[in-house]
Every structure is written in structure tokens, then in C-alpha cells.
PLY file of the C-alpha trace (Angstrom):
ply
format ascii 1.0
element vertex 444
property float x
property float y
property float z
element edge 443
property int vertex1
property int vertex2
end_header
41.01 -65.95 -25.58
42.87 -63.01 -27.08
45.88 -62.15 -24.92
45.18 -58.39 -25.18
41.64 -58.82 -23.87
42.47 -60.94 -20.83
41.89 -59.23 -17.52
45.15 -58.83 -15.67
45.45 -60.70 -12.40
48.63 -60.83 -10.35
47.86 -64.43 -9.35
47.44 -65.77 -12.89
50.35 -66.45 -15.23
49.61 -65.03 -18.67
52.51 -66.55 -20.60
54.80 -63.55 -20.25
57.55 -62.82 -17.76
56.87 -59.06 -18.00
53.44 -57.40 -18.11
52.57 -53.73 -18.69
49.28 -52.36 -17.30
47.68 -48.96 -17.88
47.41 -46.38 -15.10
44.16 -44.44 -14.74
44.65 -40.72 -15.30
48.21 -41.13 -16.65
48.21 -41.26 -20.43
51.07 -43.22 -22.05
52.47 -44.33 -18.69
52.38 -48.04 -17.82
53.16 -50.02 -14.71
55.66 -52.86 -14.97
55.00 -56.32 -13.48
57.40 -59.28 -13.51
56.59 -62.95 -12.83
57.97 -64.37 -9.57
58.23 -68.16 -9.88
58.75 -68.69 -6.15
55.63 -66.76 -5.17
53.67 -67.77 -8.31
52.40 -64.25 -8.93
53.23 -61.02 -10.73
55.10 -58.51 -8.56
56.69 -55.11 -9.09
60.36 -55.30 -10.07
62.35 -55.81 -6.85
65.17 -53.70 -8.25
65.01 -51.02 -10.89
62.17 -48.99 -12.32
58.46 -49.60 -11.92
56.89 -47.19 -14.44
57.52 -46.81 -18.18
56.60 -43.54 -19.90
56.25 -42.69 -23.60
56.66 -39.33 -25.30
57.18 -38.05 -28.84
60.23 -36.07 -29.97
60.99 -34.20 -33.18
63.89 -35.52 -35.24
66.36 -33.39 -37.18
64.47 -33.98 -40.44
61.18 -32.78 -38.95
59.72 -36.20 -38.26
58.50 -37.67 -34.99
59.89 -40.59 -33.02
58.75 -42.43 -29.93
60.99 -42.36 -26.89
60.44 -44.62 -23.87
62.07 -44.44 -20.47
61.56 -46.20 -17.13
61.29 -44.55 -13.72
60.96 -45.62 -10.12
58.28 -43.00 -9.26
55.12 -41.99 -11.12
55.77 -38.27 -10.61
59.21 -38.61 -12.23
57.62 -40.33 -15.22
55.05 -37.54 -15.58
57.71 -34.83 -15.32
59.86 -36.48 -17.97
56.84 -36.97 -20.21
55.68 -33.35 -19.88
59.21 -31.92 -19.80
58.64 -29.63 -16.84
61.89 -30.33 -15.03
64.57 -27.70 -15.18
67.09 -29.69 -17.21
64.64 -30.44 -20.02
63.09 -28.12 -22.56
59.48 -26.88 -22.42
57.06 -28.22 -24.99
54.05 -27.15 -27.02
51.24 -29.63 -27.68
50.17 -29.78 -31.30
49.16 -33.00 -33.07
47.23 -34.58 -30.22
47.05 -35.34 -26.54
50.25 -37.41 -26.64
52.29 -35.58 -29.29
54.58 -32.65 -28.60
56.71 -30.24 -30.56
59.89 -29.38 -28.69
60.80 -25.74 -28.46
64.32 -24.92 -27.18
64.42 -22.59 -24.22
66.46 -19.54 -25.13
67.67 -16.71 -22.97
65.07 -13.97 -22.57
67.27 -11.11 -23.74
68.27 -12.90 -26.94
64.62 -13.69 -27.67
63.51 -10.11 -27.24
66.41 -8.75 -29.26
65.57 -10.94 -32.25
63.19 -9.00 -34.47
59.89 -10.88 -34.69
61.75 -14.15 -34.13
59.82 -15.45 -31.11
56.78 -17.55 -32.00
53.62 -17.50 -29.92
54.11 -21.25 -29.53
57.43 -20.64 -27.81
55.76 -18.24 -25.39
53.11 -20.87 -24.71
55.83 -23.43 -23.99
57.29 -21.17 -21.31
53.81 -20.29 -20.03
52.98 -24.01 -19.82
56.09 -24.74 -17.78
55.76 -21.81 -15.38
52.00 -21.34 -14.97
49.85 -24.22 -16.19
51.59 -26.98 -14.25
50.48 -25.33 -11.01
46.81 -25.68 -11.94
44.55 -28.69 -11.57
44.80 -31.44 -14.17
41.29 -30.74 -15.49
42.17 -27.07 -16.10
45.44 -27.98 -17.81
43.67 -30.41 -20.12
41.12 -27.75 -21.04
43.79 -25.16 -21.89
45.76 -27.69 -23.90
42.57 -28.51 -25.79
42.16 -24.82 -26.70
45.65 -24.81 -28.18
45.26 -28.10 -30.03
41.84 -27.43 -31.56
41.62 -23.68 -32.12
44.92 -21.85 -31.66
47.31 -23.86 -33.85
47.39 -21.23 -36.59
48.34 -18.47 -34.16
50.95 -20.65 -32.43
53.03 -20.79 -35.62
53.14 -16.98 -35.98
55.82 -14.60 -34.65
54.27 -12.87 -31.69
55.13 -9.38 -32.95
53.21 -10.07 -36.15
49.96 -10.69 -34.22
47.82 -7.59 -34.67
44.16 -6.75 -33.97
43.44 -7.58 -37.60
45.09 -11.00 -37.15
42.73 -11.74 -34.25
39.78 -10.56 -36.35
40.65 -13.08 -39.07
41.18 -15.86 -36.52
37.79 -15.23 -34.89
36.03 -15.05 -38.26
37.50 -18.41 -39.25
36.66 -20.03 -35.92
33.06 -18.81 -36.02
32.65 -19.88 -39.65
33.93 -23.38 -38.90
31.65 -23.67 -35.87
28.58 -22.76 -37.96
29.50 -25.19 -40.75
30.03 -28.18 -38.47
26.80 -30.06 -37.75
28.51 -31.87 -34.86
29.31 -28.60 -33.12
25.88 -26.98 -33.03
26.12 -26.35 -29.29
29.12 -24.03 -29.69
27.87 -20.55 -28.78
31.10 -18.59 -28.32
34.90 -18.70 -28.32
35.14 -16.55 -25.21
37.07 -19.15 -23.21
39.71 -19.45 -25.94
39.89 -15.66 -26.21
40.41 -15.21 -22.47
43.16 -17.84 -22.49
44.86 -16.15 -25.46
44.64 -12.80 -23.68
46.35 -14.33 -20.62
49.10 -15.69 -22.87
49.69 -12.29 -24.49
49.71 -10.53 -21.12
52.22 -13.10 -19.88
54.55 -12.17 -22.75
54.21 -8.45 -22.00
54.91 -8.96 -18.30
57.61 -11.64 -18.38
59.61 -10.72 -21.49
59.31 -6.93 -20.95
59.14 -6.23 -24.67
58.42 -2.48 -24.83
57.78 -2.64 -28.59
54.86 -5.05 -28.24
51.35 -4.12 -27.11
48.56 -6.58 -26.46
46.47 -6.57 -29.68
43.29 -7.69 -27.89
40.47 -5.16 -28.31
36.95 -4.78 -26.96
35.45 -5.72 -30.32
37.08 -9.13 -30.12
35.03 -10.01 -27.05
31.90 -8.98 -28.92
32.85 -10.97 -32.02
33.68 -14.08 -29.98
30.00 -15.08 -29.86
28.83 -17.48 -32.56
25.18 -17.20 -31.63
23.10 -16.18 -28.67
23.33 -18.79 -25.94
20.16 -20.15 -24.42
19.70 -18.83 -20.88
20.57 -21.25 -18.12
17.75 -21.85 -15.68
19.11 -21.71 -12.12
16.11 -20.46 -10.14
15.29 -23.85 -8.64
12.69 -23.32 -5.89
12.07 -25.66 -2.98
8.71 -26.74 -4.41
10.35 -27.60 -7.73
13.09 -29.47 -5.90
10.51 -31.63 -4.11
8.90 -32.48 -7.47
12.35 -33.40 -8.74
12.96 -35.71 -5.75
9.76 -37.65 -6.46
10.93 -38.48 -9.97
14.50 -39.10 -8.85
13.29 -41.77 -6.44
11.82 -43.77 -9.35
15.18 -44.44 -11.03
17.53 -47.34 -10.29
18.99 -46.98 -6.76
16.73 -43.99 -6.33
17.08 -43.94 -2.54
20.82 -43.23 -2.85
20.37 -40.46 -5.44
17.52 -38.89 -3.43
19.70 -38.74 -0.32
22.60 -37.34 -2.33
20.44 -34.64 -3.95
18.87 -33.73 -0.60
22.25 -33.19 1.05
23.54 -31.19 -1.91
20.48 -28.92 -2.04
20.00 -28.16 1.64
23.74 -27.91 2.42
24.41 -25.97 -0.84
27.40 -28.18 -1.71
29.07 -29.07 -4.97
28.29 -32.55 -6.24
32.01 -33.37 -6.03
31.91 -32.60 -2.29
28.73 -34.60 -1.66
30.07 -37.63 -3.53
33.17 -37.63 -1.30
31.37 -37.63 2.08
32.46 -40.50 4.34
30.65 -41.91 7.35
33.39 -40.57 9.63
32.63 -37.03 8.36
29.20 -37.12 10.02
28.48 -36.19 13.61
24.85 -37.23 14.08
23.50 -36.26 17.49
20.60 -38.63 18.03
19.34 -36.93 21.23
19.60 -33.40 19.87
19.49 -33.70 16.06
19.72 -29.92 15.66
23.33 -30.09 16.93
24.42 -32.53 14.18
27.26 -31.40 11.92
28.96 -32.35 8.67
32.68 -31.96 7.91
33.38 -31.09 4.26
37.01 -32.15 3.99
37.23 -34.09 0.70
36.12 -33.81 -2.89
36.00 -35.99 -5.98
37.94 -35.07 -9.10
36.06 -36.02 -12.25
38.50 -36.06 -15.18
37.25 -34.82 -18.55
38.66 -37.84 -20.32
37.01 -41.08 -21.29
38.01 -44.02 -19.14
39.34 -42.00 -16.19
37.86 -42.98 -12.85
36.94 -40.47 -10.10
39.81 -39.58 -7.81
39.37 -38.68 -4.13
41.26 -35.57 -3.00
41.61 -33.92 0.41
39.96 -30.54 1.04
36.90 -29.01 -0.55
37.27 -27.74 -4.11
38.26 -24.08 -3.57
40.16 -24.65 -0.32
43.37 -22.66 0.14
45.13 -25.48 2.01
46.02 -26.22 5.63
43.27 -25.77 8.20
41.16 -23.95 5.61
40.75 -27.24 3.74
38.11 -28.39 6.24
34.69 -26.75 6.50
32.18 -27.75 9.18
28.48 -27.18 8.56
25.44 -27.65 10.77
23.10 -30.23 9.27
19.68 -29.03 8.19
16.74 -31.18 9.22
16.15 -32.49 5.70
19.80 -33.53 5.37
19.70 -35.26 8.76
16.60 -37.26 7.80
18.20 -38.31 4.50
21.50 -39.36 6.05
20.21 -41.21 9.09
18.63 -43.90 6.90
21.98 -44.59 5.24
24.17 -44.18 8.31
26.17 -47.08 9.69
29.09 -47.29 12.06
32.45 -47.52 10.40
34.23 -45.74 7.59
33.98 -45.43 3.84
31.93 -43.61 1.24
28.26 -43.01 1.93
27.22 -42.55 -1.69
28.86 -45.36 -3.64
27.97 -47.76 -6.43
26.89 -51.33 -5.79
30.53 -52.51 -5.91
31.61 -49.88 -3.36
33.39 -47.64 -5.89
32.71 -43.89 -6.18
29.81 -42.89 -8.40
30.94 -41.39 -11.69
29.69 -37.97 -12.73
28.02 -39.49 -15.78
25.96 -41.80 -13.55
24.83 -38.92 -11.34
24.13 -36.56 -14.24
22.07 -39.17 -16.08
19.89 -39.79 -13.01
19.42 -36.05 -12.33
18.69 -35.06 -15.93
16.16 -37.85 -16.30
14.35 -36.76 -13.13
14.25 -33.12 -14.27
12.85 -34.17 -17.63
10.14 -36.41 -16.14
9.16 -33.67 -13.69
8.76 -31.18 -16.54
11.39 -28.81 -15.12
13.73 -26.73 -17.36
16.92 -27.66 -15.49
19.84 -29.95 -16.17
23.08 -31.02 -14.53
23.87 -31.04 -10.83
25.17 -27.57 -9.96
21.69 -26.05 -10.13
21.00 -27.71 -6.74
23.79 -25.68 -5.13
22.25 -22.52 -6.61
18.81 -23.44 -5.31
20.07 -24.29 -1.82
21.93 -21.00 -1.43
18.96 -19.06 -2.75
16.71 -20.76 -0.20
18.95 -19.77 2.74
19.50 -16.23 1.46
15.77 -15.54 1.05
15.11 -16.92 4.53
17.89 -14.97 6.29
18.28 -11.99 3.92
21.93 -12.00 4.98
24.69 -12.27 2.38
27.27 -13.11 5.03
25.30 -16.21 6.05
25.06 -17.28 2.40
28.81 -16.79 2.01
29.52 -18.95 5.07
27.23 -21.67 3.75
28.92 -21.74 0.33
32.43 -21.48 1.75
33.41 -18.69 -0.67
36.38 -16.46 0.06
34.91 -13.37 -1.63
31.45 -11.84 -1.77
31.41 -11.55 -5.57
31.23 -15.33 -5.92
28.39 -15.44 -3.39
26.37 -12.89 -5.39
26.26 -15.34 -8.31
24.28 -17.77 -6.12
22.39 -15.51 -3.68
19.34 -14.38 -5.66
16.10 -13.04 -4.22
12.75 -14.54 -5.15
10.89 -12.89 -8.01
8.12 -11.64 -5.73
10.49 -9.93 -3.27
9.76 -6.39 -4.55
5.99 -7.02 -4.52
6.12 -8.29 -0.94
8.16 -5.28 0.15
5.65 -2.93 -1.48
2.79 -4.62 0.41
4.67 -4.27 3.69
5.13 -0.54 3.17
1.40 -0.10 2.56
0.55 -1.91 5.77
3.28 -0.10 7.72
2.06 3.32 6.59
-1.61 2.47 7.10
-2.47 2.98 3.42
-3.59 -0.58 2.82
-5.99 -0.97 5.73
-9.55 0.26 6.14
-10.05 1.04 2.45
0 1
1 2
2 3
3 4
4 5
5 6
6 7
7 8
8 9
9 10
10 11
11 12
12 13
13 14
14 15
15 16
16 17
17 18
18 19
19 20
20 21
21 22
22 23
23 24
24 25
25 26
26 27
27 28
28 29
29 30
30 31
31 32
32 33
33 34
34 35
35 36
36 37
37 38
38 39
39 40
40 41
41 42
42 43
43 44
44 45
45 46
46 47
47 48
48 49
49 50
50 51
51 52
52 53
53 54
54 55
55 56
56 57
57 58
58 59
59 60
60 61
61 62
62 63
63 64
64 65
65 66
66 67
67 68
68 69
69 70
70 71
71 72
72 73
73 74
74 75
75 76
76 77
77 78
78 79
79 80
80 81
81 82
82 83
83 84
84 85
85 86
86 87
87 88
88 89
89 90
90 91
91 92
92 93
93 94
94 95
95 96
96 97
97 98
98 99
99 100
100 101
101 102
102 103
103 104
104 105
105 106
106 107
107 108
108 109
109 110
110 111
111 112
112 113
113 114
114 115
115 116
116 117
117 118
118 119
119 120
120 121
121 122
122 123
123 124
124 125
125 126
126 127
127 128
128 129
129 130
130 131
131 132
132 133
133 134
134 135
135 136
136 137
137 138
138 139
139 140
140 141
141 142
142 143
143 144
144 145
145 146
146 147
147 148
148 149
149 150
150 151
151 152
152 153
153 154
154 155
155 156
156 157
157 158
158 159
159 160
160 161
161 162
162 163
163 164
164 165
165 166
166 167
167 168
168 169
169 170
170 171
171 172
172 173
173 174
174 175
175 176
176 177
177 178
178 179
179 180
180 181
181 182
182 183
183 184
184 185
185 186
186 187
187 188
188 189
189 190
190 191
191 192
192 193
193 194
194 195
195 196
196 197
197 198
198 199
199 200
200 201
201 202
202 203
203 204
204 205
205 206
206 207
207 208
208 209
209 210
210 211
211 212
212 213
213 214
214 215
215 216
216 217
217 218
218 219
219 220
220 221
221 222
222 223
223 224
224 225
225 226
226 227
227 228
228 229
229 230
230 231
231 232
232 233
233 234
234 235
235 236
236 237
237 238
238 239
239 240
240 241
241 242
242 243
243 244
244 245
245 246
246 247
247 248
248 249
249 250
250 251
251 252
252 253
253 254
254 255
255 256
256 257
257 258
258 259
259 260
260 261
261 262
262 263
263 264
264 265
265 266
266 267
267 268
268 269
269 270
270 271
271 272
272 273
273 274
274 275
275 276
276 277
277 278
278 279
279 280
280 281
281 282
282 283
283 284
284 285
285 286
286 287
287 288
288 289
289 290
290 291
291 292
292 293
293 294
294 295
295 296
296 297
297 298
298 299
299 300
300 301
301 302
302 303
303 304
304 305
305 306
306 307
307 308
308 309
309 310
310 311
311 312
312 313
313 314
314 315
315 316
316 317
317 318
318 319
319 320
320 321
321 322
322 323
323 324
324 325
325 326
326 327
327 328
328 329
329 330
330 331
331 332
332 333
333 334
334 335
335 336
336 337
337 338
338 339
339 340
340 341
341 342
342 343
343 344
344 345
345 346
346 347
347 348
348 349
349 350
350 351
351 352
352 353
353 354
354 355
355 356
356 357
357 358
358 359
359 360
360 361
361 362
362 363
363 364
364 365
365 366
366 367
367 368
368 369
369 370
370 371
371 372
372 373
373 374
374 375
375 376
376 377
377 378
378 379
379 380
380 381
381 382
382 383
383 384
384 385
385 386
386 387
387 388
388 389
389 390
390 391
391 392
392 393
393 394
394 395
395 396
396 397
397 398
398 399
399 400
400 401
401 402
402 403
403 404
404 405
405 406
406 407
407 408
408 409
409 410
410 411
411 412
412 413
413 414
414 415
415 416
416 417
417 418
418 419
419 420
420 421
421 422
422 423
423 424
424 425
425 426
426 427
427 428
428 429
429 430
430 431
431 432
432 433
433 434
434 435
435 436
436 437
437 438
438 439
439 440
440 441
441 442
442 443
């Protein structure tokens, strides 16, 4: 059997005294294992470093070279690889996910004083070090993808040479490439890239205090960012449509698990990442008085946008601010109680898991949901539409935005208004009520 294809087992000697294994979610970082003859198994090095990281550096002649270094902690390896520690220089991603171009960090005053000498890429390097590393890993990967795929031309330009006309040419080229690529037919706009670029330019204005530079972004750029008109997203999932969806969902493999998961997400108006992270110990099922049952939303799954990365369990719900606000307790609706009681068992662990006990991947859930929507003849896709439908159901029943906000766990009312939509016949029903109230609709 090929040595590279053998599954690593700490109990099995594979002909090497030192083994390197990949770490999920940590690109170009490997874990080190050494063979212990006395114990007849692979163990972590008793002394020295446990993790080996790889990064690319630019040589004096403009080439690239690989540099490896070992560390005792995974966080130290990631910091060295991304160059976010204070003693190292910030970097700008260019060639790919694992390749960097080093940009020396220069004093702010000397950068501003140099006429048109500061590149946009250098500003991005500083922005990456100060701002992006505070965000979630998914968000960082998305921003780095914008730079790698669409903003490389602008990154090589002096920032003072970027004008409104420069942005016009960049948008024209991006839209033209999107229309010519058959593999990118779903691209409808470059608004996300434009918003990120605007944040980068505003960061330069605020941090570097360059009075001679004004943000070249104009209103027309937002209008020109659209490649074509995007198809409207259907989010008006009614309760009757949801019940039709559940019937088809129950016909797929392990349908009883997906039906229970969808029921809890819809009636509790949760994100799928929060539902997938529910443990048995998060439930408080009151068997004598079921209406007093509650659910603690205190964890969420992180689904990485990278092939091969497994779901990661994190504390707190997704938009939690930390501390005590990371736990949200909800009363269980009757439908959720009925769905959970059939799966409930004493003990701990994930409720919605695969057959081997591991967390369900987003691709597994999405495939089951999309197939059920298609078989039911409904114009919906994905999982988040269930959160929209559940909030809409509660809002139309209570007619209270504050209740909808509490259910969603939002910190501001503007986010709640995206979900809380009235039924299409609300105006017609109100008109009928006024006729009856004023006596105009009776006795005629």
C-alpha cells in the first residue's frame, strides 16, 4: 500500500520515526508525532515543538522561498504563519491561499510624506493586521478571496493615484470578465468587493490622516457594480408550505433526524448552525407541563468555506456579544417539543449527528433540504429560509416587533425588520375589519 495513502494510527508503526499529520482548519500547519519504542506507539515529542508551520517569503531577487518553523502551540504557529505578531511584518496575500508578499511596515509619517509612494497593498497589509484578524475565520477568508481574485490590479497601484476613473475601469473589467466566463454565470454583482474596497479606503483616510487624499468612491460605482439583475430570493415560507416541505424531507435518508432539525429551526426561528449544535443537556423538557419546557441556545457550529474542513463547535450563539449574553433561553413551542421528545435520551452529546456521532456538515443538511423543496414544488433553497418563515409566523400571530426581536435574539430592530414580514393579505383583512367595525359591511 502506498505510504502516503495509509491512514495514520498512533498504535501502528509506519516505518518512520517521525510522522507529520494535517490539522483541520489550519492550512500548511502539521502536527509532529515521534515513535516511542517502549510504548510501541506514536506520541507527541516529549521535549521541543509539536507543530510545524510553512509560509512563503520573497527573496532579494523577487523570487519565493519556503520557510518552515516548529512551535509548541498551534496559536504561535498561526501567528508566525500570518505574521500578525508585533515583531514581524504585515503581509498581503497575492498568488494563492498559502503565498504572501511581504510588505515592510514603515512609520506613518514617512509614508504620508512620500508623494504617491504608498501602495494600496501596503495599506491592506496594515488593515489586515489591525482589523481583519479580529474577525471570524470565515469572514477573513472571504475578504482575502476578494483581494486574491479581483483586487490584485488595484493593490499594485499607489493609493494617491486611485481616482474615480480608476474605479470605473476596474469595475468595467470585472464585469466584462464575469460575463465572458461560462463558469461564473451566477455572478450578479461586485457589491461585496466594492464595499470591502470602500472600507479599505476609509481606513487609509482615518488612520493615516492624509489630508490630500479623498475617497474616490462615488454613487455611480455602486450602480455599476451590478453585472445583471439578480433573481429575487423567495423567503415568504408559510406554515402550510413548511408542512409540505416536511413530508418530502421525511422521505430522504435519515429523514426523521432532518425533520426534527427542520422543525426546531422553523418554530424556534434559529440559524441552522445553532440547531446543529444543540446538545441533550441544553434541553429542559417538562414532561408534566410541556408548555414550561425550554431550550438553551449556547453553542453554534462553524462551517468553514473550504473543502475538507470539518464543522467546529463554538460557545455562544452566532451574534453573541460574549459573557452572559452568549446564552439565550427560549420557551419550546409545541411542535418543537413533539419533535425533540422522540429523540431525547438522558446523557450528553449532540442531538442531531451523523451515524458515526460526528456533527452533520452543512453540505449534508443543504442537500437534504434542497431536495425536499424541489420535490415539494416550492421555490426555496438553502436553510436560512426556515428562520425567516419562523419569525414571520410569530410576528403575524403577535403583531409585536419586540416579541419577534426577542425570538431572533437580535440586538437591533433593523435586523429584525428583515425577518418580520406581514402576510400578503394583511391589508385586505384590515380593510374588512374596518367595514365590520363601522357597520358598512353588514345588512347590505
